[in-house]
Each structure stands twice: as structure tokens, then as C-alpha cells.
PDB file of N, CA, C and O in Angstrom, chain B, residues numbered from 101:
ATOM      1  N   UNK B 101      42.242-122.268 -22.895  1.00  0.00           N
ATOM      2  CA  UNK B 101      42.587-123.446 -23.652  1.00  0.00           C
ATOM      3  C   UNK B 101      41.345-123.921 -24.392  1.00  0.00           C
ATOM      4  O   UNK B 101      40.234-123.873 -23.863  1.00  0.00           O
ATOM      5  N   UNK B 102      41.547-124.373 -25.603  1.00  0.00           N
ATOM      6  CA  UNK B 102      40.434-124.787 -26.436  1.00  0.00           C
ATOM      7  C   UNK B 102      40.722-126.150 -27.036  1.00  0.00           C
ATOM      8  O   UNK B 102      41.820-126.402 -27.531  1.00  0.00           O
ATOM      9  N   UNK B 103      39.734-127.023 -26.987  1.00  0.00           N
ATOM     10  CA  UNK B 103      39.815-128.311 -27.657  1.00  0.00           C
ATOM     11  C   UNK B 103      38.989-128.243 -28.927  1.00  0.00           C
ATOM     12  O   UNK B 103      38.159-127.346 -29.082  1.00  0.00           O
ATOM     13  N   UNK B 104      39.207-129.179 -29.834  1.00  0.00           N
ATOM     14  CA  UNK B 104      38.462-129.161 -31.087  1.00  0.00           C
ATOM     15  C   UNK B 104      38.023-130.572 -31.449  1.00  0.00           C
ATOM     16  O   UNK B 104      38.701-131.553 -31.144  1.00  0.00           O
ATOM     17  N   UNK B 105      36.878-130.647 -32.103  1.00  0.00           N
ATOM     18  CA  UNK B 105      36.331-131.909 -32.575  1.00  0.00           C
ATOM     19  C   UNK B 105      35.878-131.710 -34.014  1.00  0.00           C
ATOM     20  O   UNK B 105      35.114-130.788 -34.303  1.00  0.00           O
ATOM     21  N   UNK B 106      36.343-132.569 -34.923  1.00  0.00           N
ATOM     22  CA  UNK B 106      35.968-132.467 -36.336  1.00  0.00           C
ATOM     23  C   UNK B 106      34.973-133.561 -36.678  1.00  0.00           C
ATOM     24  O   UNK B 106      35.215-134.738 -36.412  1.00  0.00           O
ATOM     25  N   UNK B 107      33.854-133.167 -37.269  1.00  0.00           N
ATOM     26  CA  UNK B 107      32.833-134.104 -37.750  1.00  0.00           C
ATOM     27  C   UNK B 107      32.890-134.071 -39.279  1.00  0.00           C
ATOM     28  O   UNK B 107      32.371-133.146 -39.904  1.00  0.00           O
ATOM     29  N   UNK B 108      33.523-135.085 -39.875  1.00  0.00           N
ATOM     30  CA  UNK B 108      33.693-135.124 -41.328  1.00  0.00           C
ATOM     31  C   UNK B 108      32.348-135.245 -42.053  1.00  0.00           C
ATOM     32  O   UNK B 108      32.192-134.713 -43.152  1.00  0.00           O
ATOM     33  N   UNK B 109      31.376-135.940 -41.450  1.00  0.00           N
ATOM     34  CA  UNK B 109      30.085-136.135 -42.109  1.00  0.00           C
ATOM     35  C   UNK B 109      29.350-134.819 -42.318  1.00  0.00           C
ATOM     36  O   UNK B 109      28.782-134.580 -43.384  1.00  0.00           O
ATOM     37  N   UNK B 110      29.361-133.958 -41.288  1.00  0.00           N
ATOM     38  CA  UNK B 110      28.652-132.676 -41.402  1.00  0.00           C
ATOM     39  C   UNK B 110      29.574-131.520 -41.776  1.00  0.00           C
ATOM     40  O   UNK B 110      29.127-130.382 -41.920  1.00  0.00           O
ATOM     41  N   UNK B 111      30.858-131.817 -41.931  1.00  0.00           N
ATOM     42  CA  UNK B 111      31.868-130.799 -42.281  1.00  0.00           C
ATOM     43  C   UNK B 111      31.871-129.651 -41.277  1.00  0.00           C
ATOM     44  O   UNK B 111      31.896-128.480 -41.656  1.00  0.00           O
ATOM     45  N   UNK B 112      31.845-130.007 -39.977  1.00  0.00           N
ATOM     46  CA  UNK B 112      31.911-128.996 -38.926  1.00  0.00           C
ATOM     47  C   UNK B 112      33.100-129.271 -38.010  1.00  0.00           C
ATOM     48  O   UNK B 112      33.486-130.415 -37.771  1.00  0.00           O
ATOM     49  N   UNK B 113      33.655-128.189 -37.516  1.00  0.00           N
ATOM     50  CA  UNK B 113      34.723-128.256 -36.519  1.00  0.00           C
ATOM     51  C   UNK B 113      34.200-127.511 -35.303  1.00  0.00           C
ATOM     52  O   UNK B 113      33.921-126.314 -35.373  1.00  0.00           O
ATOM     53  N   UNK B 114      34.068-128.224 -34.181  1.00  0.00           N
ATOM     54  CA  UNK B 114      33.541-127.631 -32.961  1.00  0.00           C
ATOM     55  C   UNK B 114      34.699-127.268 -32.043  1.00  0.00           C
ATOM     56  O   UNK B 114      35.523-128.116 -31.700  1.00  0.00           O
ATOM     57  N   UNK B 115      34.753-126.006 -31.650  1.00  0.00           N
ATOM     58  CA  UNK B 115      35.752-125.532 -30.696  1.00  0.00           C
ATOM     59  C   UNK B 115      35.102-125.542 -29.322  1.00  0.00           C
ATOM     60  O   UNK B 115      34.127-124.828 -29.089  1.00  0.00           O
ATOM     61  N   UNK B 116      35.629-126.335 -28.426  1.00  0.00           N
ATOM     62  CA  UNK B 116      35.043-126.475 -27.098  1.00  0.00           C
ATOM     63  C   UNK B 116      35.778-125.534 -26.160  1.00  0.00           C
ATOM     64  O   UNK B 116      36.914-125.789 -25.760  1.00  0.00           O
ATOM     65  N   UNK B 117      35.099-124.426 -25.813  1.00  0.00           N
ATOM     66  CA  UNK B 117      35.759-123.393 -25.021  1.00  0.00           C
ATOM     67  C   UNK B 117      34.734-122.457 -24.396  1.00  0.00           C
ATOM     68  O   UNK B 117      33.677-122.192 -24.968  1.00  0.00           O
ATOM     69  N   UNK B 118      35.071-121.965 -23.212  1.00  0.00           N
ATOM     70  CA  UNK B 118      34.282-120.910 -22.575  1.00  0.00           C
ATOM     71  C   UNK B 118      34.995-119.569 -22.735  1.00  0.00           C
ATOM     72  O   UNK B 118      34.485-118.542 -22.287  1.00  0.00           O
ATOM     73  N   UNK B 119      36.160-119.568 -23.364  1.00  0.00           N
ATOM     74  CA  UNK B 119      36.966-118.359 -23.540  1.00  0.00           C
ATOM     75  C   UNK B 119      36.412-117.471 -24.651  1.00  0.00           C
ATOM     76  O   UNK B 119      35.643-117.916 -25.502  1.00  0.00           O
ATOM     77  N   UNK B 120      36.821-116.210 -24.619  1.00  0.00           N
ATOM     78  CA  UNK B 120      36.489-115.274 -25.693  1.00  0.00           C
ATOM     79  C   UNK B 120      37.383-115.597 -26.889  1.00  0.00           C
ATOM     80  O   UNK B 120      38.608-115.529 -26.785  1.00  0.00           O
ATOM     81  N   UNK B 121      36.791-115.939 -27.996  1.00  0.00           N
ATOM     82  CA  UNK B 121      37.542-116.300 -29.207  1.00  0.00           C
ATOM     83  C   UNK B 121      37.272-115.297 -30.324  1.00  0.00           C
ATOM     84  O   UNK B 121      37.157-115.670 -31.492  1.00  0.00           O
ATOM     85  N   UNK B 122      37.171-114.016 -29.952  1.00  0.00           N
ATOM     86  CA  UNK B 122      36.756-112.995 -30.913  1.00  0.00           C
ATOM     87  C   UNK B 122      37.843-112.586 -31.899  1.00  0.00           C
ATOM     88  O   UNK B 122      37.520-112.043 -32.955  1.00  0.00           O
ATOM     89  N   UNK B 123      39.091-112.820 -31.605  1.00  0.00           N
ATOM     90  CA  UNK B 123      40.158-112.447 -32.533  1.00  0.00           C
ATOM     91  C   UNK B 123      41.331-113.402 -32.327  1.00  0.00           C
ATOM     92  O   UNK B 123      42.270-113.100 -31.590  1.00  0.00           O
ATOM     93  N   UNK B 124      41.263-114.549 -32.983  1.00  0.00           N
ATOM     94  CA  UNK B 124      42.246-115.599 -32.726  1.00  0.00           C
ATOM     95  C   UNK B 124      42.901-116.111 -34.000  1.00  0.00           C
ATOM     96  O   UNK B 124      42.288-116.177 -35.065  1.00  0.00           O
ATOM     97  N   UNK B 125      44.157-116.466 -33.850  1.00  0.00           N
ATOM     98  CA  UNK B 125      44.868-117.212 -34.883  1.00  0.00           C
ATOM     99  C   UNK B 125      44.772-118.684 -34.510  1.00  0.00           C
ATOM    100  O   UNK B 125      44.607-119.011 -33.335  1.00  0.00           O
ATOM    101  N   UNK B 126      44.871-119.571 -35.485  1.00  0.00           N
ATOM    102  CA  UNK B 126      44.726-120.998 -35.215  1.00  0.00           C
ATOM    103  C   UNK B 126      45.790-121.802 -35.932  1.00  0.00           C
ATOM    104  O   UNK B 126      46.242-121.431 -37.015  1.00  0.00           O
ATOM    105  N   UNK B 127      46.187-122.908 -35.321  1.00  0.00           N
ATOM    106  CA  UNK B 127      47.047-123.893 -35.966  1.00  0.00           C
ATOM    107  C   UNK B 127      46.144-124.916 -36.631  1.00  0.00           C
ATOM    108  O   UNK B 127      45.072-125.220 -36.108  1.00  0.00           O
ATOM    109  N   UNK B 128      46.550-125.447 -37.760  1.00  0.00           N
ATOM    110  CA  UNK B 128      45.734-126.419 -38.474  1.00  0.00           C
ATOM    111  C   UNK B 128      46.624-127.333 -39.286  1.00  0.00           C
ATOM    112  O   UNK B 128      47.797-127.040 -39.517  1.00  0.00           O
ATOM    113  N   UNK B 129      46.047-128.456 -39.721  1.00  0.00           N
ATOM    114  CA  UNK B 129      46.737-129.374 -40.620  1.00  0.00           C
ATOM    115  C   UNK B 129      45.783-129.754 -41.743  1.00  0.00           C
ATOM    116  O   UNK B 129      44.634-130.116 -41.488  1.00  0.00           O
ATOM    117  N   UNK B 130      46.245-129.676 -42.961  1.00  0.00           N
ATOM    118  CA  UNK B 130      45.499-130.163 -44.119  1.00  0.00           C
ATOM    119  C   UNK B 130      46.420-131.106 -44.890  1.00  0.00           C
ATOM    120  O   UNK B 130      47.619-131.172 -44.617  1.00  0.00           O
ATOM    121  N   UNK B 131      45.869-131.819 -45.832  1.00  0.00           N
ATOM    122  CA  UNK B 131      46.657-132.743 -46.654  1.00  0.00           C
ATOM    123  C   UNK B 131      47.783-132.000 -47.370  1.00  0.00           C
ATOM    124  O   UNK B 131      47.709-130.794 -47.606  1.00  0.00           O
ATOM    125  N   UNK B 132      48.815-132.751 -47.703  1.00  0.00           N
ATOM    126  CA  UNK B 132      49.957-132.158 -48.403  1.00  0.00           C
ATOM    127  C   UNK B 132      49.503-131.450 -49.674  1.00  0.00           C
ATOM    128  O   UNK B 132      48.728-132.003 -50.455  1.00  0.00           O
ATOM    129  N   UNK B 133      49.981-130.239 -49.878  1.00  0.00           N
ATOM    130  CA  UNK B 133      49.725-129.398 -51.050  1.00  0.00           C
ATOM    131  C   UNK B 133      48.310-128.822 -51.106  1.00  0.00           C
ATOM    132  O   UNK B 133      47.983-128.108 -52.054  1.00  0.00           O
ATOM    133  N   UNK B 134      47.466-129.113 -50.117  1.00  0.00           N
ATOM    134  CA  UNK B 134      46.143-128.489 -50.049  1.00  0.00           C
ATOM    135  C   UNK B 134      46.311-127.103 -49.419  1.00  0.00           C
ATOM    136  O   UNK B 134      47.300-126.835 -48.737  1.00  0.00           O
ATOM    137  N   UNK B 135      45.332-126.232 -49.658  1.00  0.00           N
ATOM    138  CA  UNK B 135      45.368-124.884 -49.079  1.00  0.00           C
ATOM    139  C   UNK B 135      44.061-124.633 -48.340  1.00  0.00           C
ATOM    140  O   UNK B 135      43.071-125.337 -48.538  1.00  0.00           O
ATOM    141  N   UNK B 136      44.078-123.616 -47.487  1.00  0.00           N
ATOM    142  CA  UNK B 136      42.893-123.255 -46.719  1.00  0.00           C
ATOM    143  C   UNK B 136      42.697-121.746 -46.819  1.00  0.00           C
ATOM    144  O   UNK B 136      43.658-120.977 -46.800  1.00  0.00           O
ATOM    145  N   UNK B 137      41.421-121.335 -46.927  1.00  0.00           N
ATOM    146  CA  UNK B 137      41.119-119.917 -47.084  1.00  0.00           C
ATOM    147  C   UNK B 137      39.867-119.562 -46.289  1.00  0.00           C
ATOM    148  O   UNK B 137      38.865-120.270 -46.388  1.00  0.00           O
ATOM    149  N   UNK B 138      39.895-118.492 -45.507  1.00  0.00           N
ATOM    150  CA  UNK B 138      41.079-117.703 -45.190  1.00  0.00           C
ATOM    151  C   UNK B 138      42.047-118.526 -44.340  1.00  0.00           C
ATOM    152  O   UNK B 138      41.636-119.468 -43.662  1.00  0.00           O
ATOM    153  N   UNK B 139      43.301-118.177 -44.377  1.00  0.00           N
ATOM    154  CA  UNK B 139      44.330-118.901 -43.631  1.00  0.00           C
ATOM    155  C   UNK B 139      44.243-118.499 -42.162  1.00  0.00           C
ATOM    156  O   UNK B 139      44.613-117.378 -41.813  1.00  0.00           O
ATOM    157  N   UNK B 140      43.756-119.400 -41.282  1.00  0.00           N
ATOM    158  CA  UNK B 140      43.575-119.027 -39.875  1.00  0.00           C
ATOM    159  C   UNK B 140      44.876-118.877 -39.093  1.00  0.00           C
ATOM    160  O   UNK B 140      44.854-118.454 -37.937  1.00  0.00           O
ATOM    161  N   UNK B 141      46.012-119.219 -39.711  1.00  0.00           N
ATOM    162  CA  UNK B 141      47.285-119.021 -39.021  1.00  0.00           C
ATOM    163  C   UNK B 141      47.837-117.614 -39.245  1.00  0.00           C
ATOM    164  O   UNK B 141      48.738-117.178 -38.530  1.00  0.00           O
ATOM    165  N   UNK B 142      47.288-116.896 -40.252  1.00  0.00           N
ATOM    166  CA  UNK B 142      47.760-115.537 -40.534  1.00  0.00           C
ATOM    167  C   UNK B 142      46.647-114.489 -40.438  1.00  0.00           C
ATOM    168  O   UNK B 142      46.926-113.292 -40.375  1.00  0.00           O
ATOM    169  N   UNK B 143      45.394-114.934 -40.425  1.00  0.00           N
ATOM    170  CA  UNK B 143      44.249-114.028 -40.347  1.00  0.00           C
ATOM    171  C   UNK B 143      43.497-114.289 -39.052  1.00  0.00           C
ATOM    172  O   UNK B 143      42.982-115.389 -38.849  1.00  0.00           O
ATOM    173  N   UNK B 144      43.423-113.283 -38.162  1.00  0.00           N
ATOM    174  CA  UNK B 144      42.672-113.441 -36.913  1.00  0.00           C
ATOM    175  C   UNK B 144      41.183-113.492 -37.240  1.00  0.00           C
ATOM    176  O   UNK B 144      40.660-112.615 -37.929  1.00  0.00           O
ATOM    177  N   UNK B 145      40.507-114.522 -36.743  1.00  0.00           N
ATOM    178  CA  UNK B 145      39.088-114.718 -37.022  1.00  0.00           C
ATOM    179  C   UNK B 145      38.274-114.694 -35.731  1.00  0.00           C
ATOM    180  O   UNK B 145      38.795-114.979 -34.653  1.00  0.00           O
ATOM    181  N   UNK B 146      36.996-114.352 -35.851  1.00  0.00           N
ATOM    182  CA  UNK B 146      36.085-114.314 -34.706  1.00  0.00           C
ATOM    183  C   UNK B 146      35.377-115.659 -34.609  1.00  0.00           C
ATOM    184  O   UNK B 146      34.384-115.894 -35.298  1.00  0.00           O
ATOM    185  N   UNK B 147      35.892-116.546 -33.747  1.00  0.00           N
ATOM    186  CA  UNK B 147      35.311-117.869 -33.587  1.00  0.00           C
ATOM    187  C   UNK B 147      34.150-117.873 -32.599  1.00  0.00           C
ATOM    188  O   UNK B 147      33.580-118.931 -32.334  1.00  0.00           O
ATOM    189  N   UNK B 148      33.784-116.711 -32.045  1.00  0.00           N
ATOM    190  CA  UNK B 148      32.576-116.648 -31.220  1.00  0.00           C
ATOM    191  C   UNK B 148      31.337-116.850 -32.090  1.00  0.00           C
ATOM    192  O   UNK B 148      30.283-117.245 -31.592  1.00  0.00           O
ATOM    193  N   UNK B 149      31.466-116.581 -33.380  1.00  0.00           N
ATOM    194  CA  UNK B 149      30.404-116.785 -34.359  1.00  0.00           C
ATOM    195  C   UNK B 149      30.883-117.848 -35.348  1.00  0.00           C
ATOM    196  O   UNK B 149      32.091-118.005 -35.527  1.00  0.00           O
ATOM    197  N   UNK B 150      29.974-118.582 -35.995  1.00  0.00           N
ATOM    198  CA  UNK B 150      30.411-119.581 -36.978  1.00  0.00           C
ATOM    199  C   UNK B 150      31.272-118.959 -38.092  1.00  0.00           C
ATOM    200  O   UNK B 150      30.965-117.878 -38.596  1.00  0.00           O
ATOM    201  N   UNK B 151      32.340-119.651 -38.461  1.00  0.00           N
ATOM    202  CA  UNK B 151      33.276-119.201 -39.491  1.00  0.00           C
ATOM    203  C   UNK B 151      33.371-120.306 -40.544  1.00  0.00           C
ATOM    204  O   UNK B 151      33.469-121.485 -40.202  1.00  0.00           O
ATOM    205  N   UNK B 152      33.342-119.931 -41.807  1.00  0.00           N
ATOM    206  CA  UNK B 152      33.507-120.899 -42.880  1.00  0.00           C
ATOM    207  C   UNK B 152      34.931-120.846 -43.426  1.00  0.00           C
ATOM    208  O   UNK B 152      35.442-119.775 -43.754  1.00  0.00           O
ATOM    209  N   UNK B 153      35.561-122.008 -43.518  1.00  0.00           N
ATOM    210  CA  UNK B 153      36.901-122.142 -44.080  1.00  0.00           C
ATOM    211  C   UNK B 153      36.811-123.074 -45.286  1.00  0.00           C
ATOM    212  O   UNK B 153      36.169-124.122 -45.219  1.00  0.00           O
ATOM    213  N   UNK B 154      37.450-122.692 -46.381  1.00  0.00           N
ATOM    214  CA  UNK B 154      37.434-123.494 -47.597  1.00  0.00           C
ATOM    215  C   UNK B 154      38.784-124.175 -47.771  1.00  0.00           C
ATOM    216  O   UNK B 154      39.824-123.519 -47.812  1.00  0.00           O
ATOM    217  N   UNK B 155      38.754-125.489 -47.871  1.00  0.00           N
ATOM    218  CA  UNK B 155      39.968-126.272 -48.125  1.00  0.00           C
ATOM    219  C   UNK B 155      39.954-126.658 -49.591  1.00  0.00           C
ATOM    220  O   UNK B 155      38.995-127.256 -50.079  1.00  0.00           O
ATOM    221  N   UNK B 156      41.041-126.308 -50.297  1.00  0.00           N
ATOM    222  CA  UNK B 156      41.175-126.608 -51.720  1.00  0.00           C
ATOM    223  C   UNK B 156      42.244-127.679 -51.899  1.00  0.00           C
ATOM    224  O   UNK B 156      43.356-127.553 -51.387  1.00  0.00           O
ATOM    225  N   UNK B 157      41.893-128.736 -52.631  1.00  0.00           N
ATOM    226  CA  UNK B 157      42.818-129.851 -52.872  1.00  0.00           C
ATOM    227  C   UNK B 157      43.998-129.396 -53.722  1.00  0.00           C
ATOM    228  O   UNK B 157      43.971-128.321 -54.322  1.00  0.00           O
ATOM    229  N   UNK B 158      45.027-130.227 -53.763  1.00  0.00           N
ATOM    230  CA  UNK B 158      46.252-129.896 -54.500  1.00  0.00           C
ATOM    231  C   UNK B 158      45.990-129.655 -55.981  1.00  0.00           C
ATOM    232  O   UNK B 158      46.790-128.987 -56.636  1.00  0.00           O
ATOM    233  N   UNK B 159      44.879-130.183 -56.540  1.00  0.00           N
ATOM    234  CA  UNK B 159      44.604-129.980 -57.964  1.00  0.00           C
ATOM    235  C   UNK B 159      44.020-128.602 -58.246  1.00  0.00           C
ATOM    236  O   UNK B 159      43.858-128.219 -59.405  1.00  0.00           O
ATOM    237  N   UNK B 160      43.698-127.843 -57.174  1.00  0.00           N
ATOM    238  CA  UNK B 160      43.175-126.493 -57.337  1.00  0.00           C
ATOM    239  C   UNK B 160      41.711-126.429 -57.737  1.00  0.00           C
ATOM    240  O   UNK B 160      41.164-125.337 -57.895  1.00  0.00           O
ATOM    241  N   UNK B 161      41.065-127.581 -57.902  1.00  0.00           N
ATOM    242  CA  UNK B 161      39.684-127.630 -58.355  1.00  0.00           C
ATOM    243  C   UNK B 161      38.737-128.112 -57.250  1.00  0.00           C
ATOM    244  O   UNK B 161      37.735-127.461 -56.956  1.00  0.00           O
ATOM    245  N   UNK B 162      39.059-129.236 -56.654  1.00  0.00           N
ATOM    246  CA  UNK B 162      38.194-129.822 -55.626  1.00  0.00           C
ATOM    247  C   UNK B 162      38.262-129.003 -54.344  1.00  0.00           C
ATOM    248  O   UNK B 162      39.344-128.708 -53.836  1.00  0.00           O
ATOM    249  N   UNK B 163      37.076-128.636 -53.825  1.00  0.00           N
ATOM    250  CA  UNK B 163      37.008-127.793 -52.626  1.00  0.00           C
ATOM    251  C   UNK B 163      35.992-128.357 -51.654  1.00  0.00           C
ATOM    252  O   UNK B 163      35.036-129.029 -52.041  1.00  0.00           O
ATOM    253  N   UNK B 164      36.219-128.068 -50.380  1.00  0.00           N
ATOM    254  CA  UNK B 164      35.277-128.451 -49.339  1.00  0.00           C
ATOM    255  C   UNK B 164      35.205-127.320 -48.322  1.00  0.00           C
ATOM    256  O   UNK B 164      36.234-126.802 -47.889  1.00  0.00           O
ATOM    257  N   UNK B 165      33.992-126.940 -47.942  1.00  0.00           N
ATOM    258  CA  UNK B 165      33.803-125.871 -46.963  1.00  0.00           C
ATOM    259  C   UNK B 165      33.517-126.495 -45.609  1.00  0.00           C
ATOM    260  O   UNK B 165      32.637-127.348 -45.485  1.00  0.00           O
ATOM    261  N   UNK B 166      34.257-126.072 -44.597  1.00  0.00           N
ATOM    262  CA  UNK B 166      34.057-126.500 -43.216  1.00  0.00           C
ATOM    263  C   UNK B 166      33.538-125.312 -42.419  1.00  0.00           C
ATOM    264  O   UNK B 166      33.990-124.184 -42.612  1.00  0.00           O
ATOM    265  N   UNK B 167      32.589-125.566 -41.525  1.00  0.00           N
ATOM    266  CA  UNK B 167      32.088-124.543 -40.629  1.00  0.00           C
ATOM    267  C   UNK B 167      32.698-124.764 -39.256  1.00  0.00           C
ATOM    268  O   UNK B 167      32.563-125.837 -38.669  1.00  0.00           O
ATOM    269  N   UNK B 168      33.374-123.733 -38.747  1.00  0.00           N
ATOM    270  CA  UNK B 168      33.983-123.781 -37.422  1.00  0.00           C
ATOM    271  C   UNK B 168      33.063-123.032 -36.475  1.00  0.00           C
ATOM    272  O   UNK B 168      32.716-121.877 -36.721  1.00  0.00           O
ATOM    273  N   UNK B 169      32.661-123.699 -35.378  1.00  0.00           N
ATOM    274  CA  UNK B 169      31.772-123.038 -34.433  1.00  0.00           C
ATOM    275  C   UNK B 169      32.193-123.339 -33.002  1.00  0.00           C
ATOM    276  O   UNK B 169      32.690-124.421 -32.691  1.00  0.00           O
ATOM    277  N   UNK B 170      31.983-122.361 -32.153  1.00  0.00           N
ATOM    278  CA  UNK B 170      32.332-122.466 -30.744  1.00  0.00           C
ATOM    279  C   UNK B 170      31.184-123.129 -29.990  1.00  0.00           C
ATOM    280  O   UNK B 170      30.016-122.798 -30.194  1.00  0.00           O
ATOM    281  N   UNK B 171      31.536-124.067 -29.120  1.00  0.00           N
ATOM    282  CA  UNK B 171      30.561-124.720 -28.257  1.00  0.00           C
ATOM    283  C   UNK B 171      31.022-124.540 -26.818  1.00  0.00           C
ATOM    284  O   UNK B 171      32.150-124.887 -26.469  1.00  0.00           O
ATOM    285  N   UNK B 172      30.151-124.000 -25.996  1.00  0.00           N
ATOM    286  CA  UNK B 172      30.481-123.804 -24.579  1.00  0.00           C
ATOM    287  C   UNK B 172      30.110-125.084 -23.830  1.00  0.00           C
ATOM    288  O   UNK B 172      28.980-125.558 -23.941  1.00  0.00           O
ATOM    289  N   UNK B 173      31.054-125.649 -23.067  1.00  0.00           N
ATOM    290  CA  UNK B 173      30.761-126.896 -22.361  1.00  0.00           C
ATOM    291  C   UNK B 173      29.637-126.709 -21.336  1.00  0.00           C
ATOM    292  O   UNK B 173      29.513-125.659 -20.705  1.00  0.00           O
ATOM    293  N   UNK B 174      28.835-127.747 -21.192  1.00  0.00           N
ATOM    294  CA  UNK B 174      27.755-127.707 -20.202  1.00  0.00           C
ATOM    295  C   UNK B 174      28.330-127.760 -18.795  1.00  0.00           C
ATOM    296  O   UNK B 174      29.316-128.451 -18.538  1.00  0.00           O
ATOM    297  N   UNK B 175      27.710-127.031 -17.899  1.00  0.00           N
ATOM    298  CA  UNK B 175      28.143-127.026 -16.500  1.00  0.00           C
ATOM    299  C   UNK B 175      27.124-127.785 -15.661  1.00  0.00           C
ATOM    300  O   UNK B 175      25.916-127.677 -15.871  1.00  0.00           O
ATOM    301  N   UNK B 176      27.639-128.554 -14.707  1.00  0.00           N
ATOM    302  CA  UNK B 176      26.722-129.211 -13.796  1.00  0.00           C
ATOM    303  C   UNK B 176      26.320-128.208 -12.722  1.00  0.00           C
ATOM    304  O   UNK B 176      27.098-127.304 -12.416  1.00  0.00           O
ATOM    305  N   UNK B 177      25.131-128.340 -12.142  1.00  0.00           N
ATOM    306  CA  UNK B 177      24.636-127.314 -11.218  1.00  0.00           C
ATOM    307  C   UNK B 177      25.460-127.164  -9.946  1.00  0.00           C
ATOM    308  O   UNK B 177      25.499-126.078  -9.366  1.00  0.00           O
ATOM    309  N   UNK B 178      26.123-128.235  -9.499  1.00  0.00           N
ATOM    310  CA  UNK B 178      26.906-128.117  -8.269  1.00  0.00           C
ATOM    311  C   UNK B 178      27.864-129.294  -8.150  1.00  0.00           C
ATOM    312  O   UNK B 178      27.616-130.369  -8.697  1.00  0.00           O
ATOM    313  N   UNK B 179      28.965-129.079  -7.426  1.00  0.00           N
ATOM    314  CA  UNK B 179      29.891-130.145  -7.070  1.00  0.00           C
ATOM    315  C   UNK B 179      30.550-130.869  -8.221  1.00  0.00           C
ATOM    316  O   UNK B 179      30.556-130.401  -9.359  1.00  0.00           O
ATOM    317  N   UNK B 180      31.109-132.033  -7.893  1.00  0.00           N
ATOM    318  CA  UNK B 180      31.780-132.889  -8.859  1.00  0.00           C
ATOM    319  C   UNK B 180      30.974-134.152  -9.083  1.00  0.00           C
ATOM    320  O   UNK B 180      30.220-134.584  -8.210  1.00  0.00           O
ATOM    321  N   UNK B 181      31.132-134.728 -10.228  1.00  0.00           N
ATOM    322  CA  UNK B 181      30.570-136.033 -10.498  1.00  0.00           C
ATOM    323  C   UNK B 181      31.433-137.044  -9.761  1.00  0.00           C
ATOM    324  O   UNK B 181      32.622-137.161 -10.060  1.00  0.00           O
ATOM    325  N   UNK B 182      30.877-137.772  -8.817  1.00  0.00           N
ATOM    326  CA  UNK B 182      31.645-138.687  -7.958  1.00  0.00           C
ATOM    327  C   UNK B 182      32.375-139.762  -8.760  1.00  0.00           C
ATOM    328  O   UNK B 182      33.405-140.264  -8.308  1.00  0.00           O
ATOM    329  N   UNK B 183      31.874-140.124  -9.925  1.00  0.00           N
ATOM    330  CA  UNK B 183      32.531-141.173 -10.714  1.00  0.00           C
ATOM    331  C   UNK B 183      33.696-140.642 -11.549  1.00  0.00           C
ATOM    332  O   UNK B 183      34.440-141.424 -12.140  1.00  0.00           O
ATOM    333  N   UNK B 184      33.859-139.307 -11.601  1.00  0.00           N
ATOM    334  CA  UNK B 184      34.947-138.760 -12.410  1.00  0.00           C
ATOM    335  C   UNK B 184      36.119-138.285 -11.560  1.00  0.00           C
ATOM    336  O   UNK B 184      37.053-137.680 -12.088  1.00  0.00           O
ATOM    337  N   UNK B 185      36.090-138.543 -10.270  1.00  0.00           N
ATOM    338  CA  UNK B 185      37.146-138.098  -9.359  1.00  0.00           C
ATOM    339  C   UNK B 185      37.896-139.299  -8.838  1.00  0.00           C
ATOM    340  O   UNK B 185      37.293-140.311  -8.479  1.00  0.00           O
ATOM    341  N   UNK B 186      39.228-139.189  -8.796  1.00  0.00           N
ATOM    342  CA  UNK B 186      40.049-140.259  -8.288  1.00  0.00           C
ATOM    343  C   UNK B 186      40.904-139.725  -7.147  1.00  0.00           C
ATOM    344  O   UNK B 186      41.555-138.690  -7.292  1.00  0.00           O
ATOM    345  N   UNK B 187      40.908-140.423  -6.008  1.00  0.00           N
ATOM    346  CA  UNK B 187      41.698-140.018  -4.854  1.00  0.00           C
ATOM    347  C   UNK B 187      43.153-140.389  -5.109  1.00  0.00           C
ATOM    348  O   UNK B 187      43.474-141.567  -5.263  1.00  0.00           O
ATOM    349  N   UNK B 188      44.028-139.403  -5.154  1.00  0.00           N
ATOM    350  CA  UNK B 188      45.444-139.647  -5.410  1.00  0.00           C
ATOM    351  C   UNK B 188      46.277-139.651  -4.135  1.00  0.00           C
ATOM    352  O   UNK B 188      47.220-140.433  -4.014  1.00  0.00           O
ATOM    353  N   UNK B 189      45.940-138.788  -3.187  1.00  0.00           N
ATOM    354  CA  UNK B 189      46.683-138.690  -1.936  1.00  0.00           C
ATOM    355  C   UNK B 189      45.728-138.689  -0.769  1.00  0.00           C
ATOM    356  O   UNK B 189      44.631-138.138  -0.862  1.00  0.00           O
ATOM    357  N   UNK B 190      46.126-139.291   0.315  1.00  0.00           N
ATOM    358  CA  UNK B 190      45.316-139.313   1.520  1.00  0.00           C
ATOM    359  C   UNK B 190      46.241-139.168   2.714  1.00  0.00           C
ATOM    360  O   UNK B 190      47.117-140.005   2.932  1.00  0.00           O
ATOM    361  N   UNK B 191      46.047-138.095   3.497  1.00  0.00           N
ATOM    362  CA  UNK B 191      46.979-137.878   4.622  1.00  0.00           C
ATOM    363  C   UNK B 191      46.428-138.396   5.913  1.00  0.00           C
ATOM    364  O   UNK B 191      47.083-138.292   6.950  1.00  0.00           O
TER     365      UNK B 191
END
């Protein structure tokens, strides 16, 4: 499973995953009548390395390039963070 975070200021999309993303299709949403190239829903891309996607506005002229990159979540050295665990059942 992969989560994603988009930073509009730096035009980056971070994929948060420890999985192998070497040949993946992706779901995406762009503004109405805009297009994306290459189309990640029909072209398998290697997200283990940074990938550039170009979004073209409906007028066919205005374009923006986004860089998609994989980020592996940091692991804590041991155990659980005591403040992030909630006791649900107690027998």
C-alpha cells in the first residue's frame, strides 16, 4: 500500500512506501480537460527512481512538470511509540 503527498510549491509528489514500485500503474486526478504525460494509468512507470510527469492545461499551452519520488518511511529502532498506541480491549 502506498500513500502520496503533493507539495504544490515544489511541484513534487512523494510516494510513501517501502514496497517495490519498479513497474506500476497509478490512479490520478487532474483538472477537467487537462492531460498528463506519460499517462500513469496506462504506462507502467518505475517509481523507485524519480519520474517526471507533465500536466497540460485544457488550452494545450500551459504546462507544469511534477516530479514523483518514492520516500521510504523512517523506522524507529525498537518497539512502539507509547503515545501512538491506544488500548482497545483488556481481558
